[in-house]
N, C-alpha and C positions, 0 to 999 in steps of 0.2 A: 581899289573899288570892286575889282573882280573877286578879291578876296572877301569883300564884303557881301557880296551877292552869294557865293558859295556858302557862307556862314549862315544868312539867312533862310536860303532854301533847306538847309540841313535842320534848323531850329524849328521852321515852321511846319516841317512834315508832321503829319500826325503820329501819335505815340505807337498806334498799331503797326505803322510802316516801319519803325524803327525796331519793332520786336517780331518781324517777319520771320529772321533765321531763328527757329526754335532751339538750336545750340547755343545761342547767344546767352551768358550768364549775366546776374546783376552785376558782377565785377566788370564785365565788358560794358555794359550801359553806363556804369558809373564812371569808368575811364573816358567813354566818349563825351560824356557831359563835361568832365573836367577839362578834356581837350578843347571843347568847344567854349567853356568859360575863358580858358587862357586865350582863345582866339579874339573873343571879344573884348577882353581886356587889352589886347594888343591893338586891335583896330580902333578903339577909343584913344589910346595914346597917340595913334597916327593921326587921326581925325583933328585931335587937339592941337598937335605939333604942326600939322599943315595948315591951321585955321580953317579947315572945312568942317567946323562944328555946327555952322547956322544954316547951311543950304536948306531950303524947305523940300521936305519929302512928305508924302501923304502919311497923315497920323502924326506929324510933329518934325522937329529938327532931326538930323542924324543922330546927334548924341541922346536925344530923347528916345529915339528908336533902340539904340543901343541899350539904354538904361532898362527899357522895358524887356528886351531879349535877356539882359543879364539876369533881371529878376525872374524871369520865367525859368532860366536854367538852374537857379538857386532852389526854386521851388520843387522843380523835377528832381534834384539832386537831393533834397530832404524827403521826398516821397520815397526815393530809391533805397535811402538808408533805413527809413521806417520799414519797409517792406523786408529788407535784410534783416533786421532786428527781429521781425515777427518770425521769419523762417528759422533764425537760431533758436528762438525760445521753443518753436515746435520740436526741432530736433534733439534739444536737450530733454525736453519733457518725454518725447517718444523713446529715446535711448535709455532714460531712467526707469521707464515701464518695463521695456524689454529686459533690462538688466535685473529687475525684481523678478520677472517671470523665471528667468534663468536661475536664479538663487533659489526660488521655490522648487523648481523641477529637480535641482541638483539635491535638494534637502529629501524630496520624495523618494529619489534613487537611493538614498543612504550614501551620497558622495561626500567629498570632502569640500565645503564651500570655500575653504580659505584658498584653494587652488584655482577658483574662478579668476580669470583675467579680466581685463577691462573690457566692456561691451563695446562692440563695434557700433559706430555712429549711426543712427536712422538714416537711410538713404545712401550709406557708404562715405568713402573718405571725401568725396567731393563736396557733399553737403556740410561736413565738418569743417572744411577748409575755406567756404565761401565767404566767411568773415574777414579772414586775413587775406584772401585774394582781393576782395573789394578795398582793401585799406591802401592799396598801391595801384599806381596807373602805369606800371611797367607791363607791356604786353605779353613779356616773355613768361613773367611770373603768372599771368592770369591763364595763360594758354596750358600752363601745368597744373591748374587747380582742378582739372577733370580729366579721368582716365578714359581713353575711348575703349568702346566695347571690344572685349577679346575675342579673337578668331578662335575656331574649334582646332584642337590638335589634330594630327593625322588620324589617329585611332580613336579619338574621343566620341564622336557620334556612334561609331560601331560598338564601342563598349558599353554606352549608354543603351543602345538598343538592344544588345544581347541581354543585359541585366533586365530591362523592361519585359522583353519576351520570356525570361524565367518565371518573372512575377504573374504574367498572364498565363503561364502553364500551372500555376498554383504551388510552386516550389518555394515556398515563403522564406524558409530559412536560406536557402540559394541566393535568392533576390535580395534579401537583407544585407548578405554578406558582399555580394557582388556591388551593390549599390553604395555600400560604405567604401569599399575598395575604390570605386569611381570617384567619390568625393575627395578622398585621401590623395589619389593620383593626380586628379585635375583640380585643384583648389582655385577658386575664383571663376569655375567654369559658368556659362550662361545656361547650362543645363543643371546647375547645382540645385536650385531652388525645387524643381521637378524631381531630381533624383532624391533629395531629402523627403519630399513628400510622399513619394513612393516607397521609400524605406520605412517610413512611419507607418503606411498601410499594411506592408509586410510584417513589422513587428506586432502591429495590432491583431492580425491575423494569429500570430504565434503566442498572443497573450502577454507579450512584454509591453505593457502600456507605459510604465515610466520611461524606457528608451524610445517609444513611438513618440510619447509627447515631447521629449527632448529633440526628435528629429523634426517634428512639425514647428516647434520653436526655432531651429536653426533654419528652417525653409523659410519662414515667416520674416524673421530678424534680417536675414541676407537680402531679402528684396521685398520689403514691405508694401511696396506699391505695384509689385508684378503682377503678372496674370495668375500666378499659382497662391498668391497671398491669401485671398478670400478662403480657399479651401485649407490652406495650412492654420490660419487662424480658427476657423471653425472646428476643424478636428482637434486642435489643441484644447480648446475649450470643452469639447466632449470627452476628451482623455482624461483632463483634470475632474470631470464629473465622475468618470467612471472609477478614479482613484479615491474618490471620497472628499476631494477638494472643492466642496460646493461654492463656498463665496468667490474663491478664485476663478472657478469655472463660470460662474454668473457675471463676473466682470469681464472676463475674456469673450463669452459669447454676445454680451451687450456691445463689446467693442467692434464686433463684425457688422453689426446693423449700422452703427455710426460710422464706421470706415467705408462700408460697401452697401450703401443703402439701395435698395431696390433689385437686389442680386439674388440669386436661388439659394445662395450661400446664406445671405441674411434671413431668408424665410426660413431656412433648416434651423439657423441659430434661435429663432423665435419660438420654435416647436420645442427645440432643446430646453430652453430656458422655462418654458410652461411646464415641461416634464420635471424640472427640478424645483418648481415653486420658487423661482427667484423673484425677488422683489423688485 
């Protein structure tokens, strides 16, 4: 009976309470639902075997209550799977769009598009593996589905600040070179998005618009929901416009308003769209 009470308390908790830990993934939630479902089935078997299926309980017999709980768990599991599928569709569509932008920028630079590798999944590896992680109830497998935020290396912040300082002094060539060295020395750095954005700014000042566009694209695609993503996407669209790629520029600038409505960058994108007479 104590097990029954424990399960009822967990199941009857409001959904927001189950989602209080913001680090919990859909895979974690689905695993918990699977565990609760197994507990409910086990308790039903115990009640039936012990002959305790008919005691009166508020709302019906014990087995009736268990059936209701089991149905609620099944509905929650179904909604979790539906949400997971929607996320996977968004990741696939977003990754394809970024891959198309990478292809177009490489063409503009006169690069070899055949050497382009696979586009990194939108949102990083954790988003790409959410479907596979949710398919198992193994806690160890789920724990490995998302990488923790990396710590800064010993000289990482100092190197970044040095390059940023050079940019502030107006030495755009040196700044572009140092920021490129930074991203190569510290791949996956939490400062990469800003470093790539600043490198794009330095290259823009040097008139190297194709490489500036690529740097903005790398900044955005690495962290499409990060704090520097609106600026990176805006400047990518503006760079494409400068290169004469008006249709691509219009699509990119419209995406700024769609992804980041109400922001200063969205307002600037609207101005740029009007200047290019985008439909």
